[in-house]
C-alpha positions, 0 to 999 in steps of 0.5 A: 494068852488066848486062854487068859482073854477068854477067862476075863470075858467069861468073868465079866458075862458071868457077872452080867448074867448073875445081876440080870437073873437077880432082878425081880422081873427076870425070874424064870426068864428064857431066851425068846424064840423067833416066833415070839419076836415075830408075832408078839413084838412090833417092828420097832421092838423087833429092831431094838431087840435084835440090834441089841443082840448084834451089839452084844455079840459085836462087843463080846467079839471085841472083848475076845480080840482086843485091841483088834476090832476087825471082828467087831467091825465086821459084825457092824458092817454086816448088820448095819450096812445091810439096810433093808436087804439085811432086815429081809434076810434076818426076818426070813431066817427067823421065820424058818426057825420059829422055835429056836432062840433069836440070839442063837439065830443071829449068831449063825448068820454072823458066824457065816459072814464074820467067823468066830 
C-alpha cells in the first residue's frame, strides 16, 4: 500500500518537474544556494521563496500520508506558528550553509521537528 502511494506521488511530481523544465526560462535552472537567497533577494522575496518551499514540502507530506494530515499540519505549525523566532532560526541556518540548496536546508529543519 505504501509503495502505491509513493508511486502516485512520484508520478505527480515528475509531471510537474517535466512541465517546469519545458518552460523557456527554466533552461539550465538549478536549486538556489542559500547565499543567493540571502544576498540577491529582498526580504519579501526571501519570505515568498521559503514559504513556497515549506508549502511544497507540506503538500508532499500530505500526498504521501493522506488522508492523515498530521505531518502536513506539523510543518505548517512549525513554520507559520514560529513567528520572528522561526524566521531567525531559518536565516541563521542558511547563513551557516551558504553553498547548500535552500530547499534541502529547509527540509533538514522540518525533518528534525516533524520527522519524515
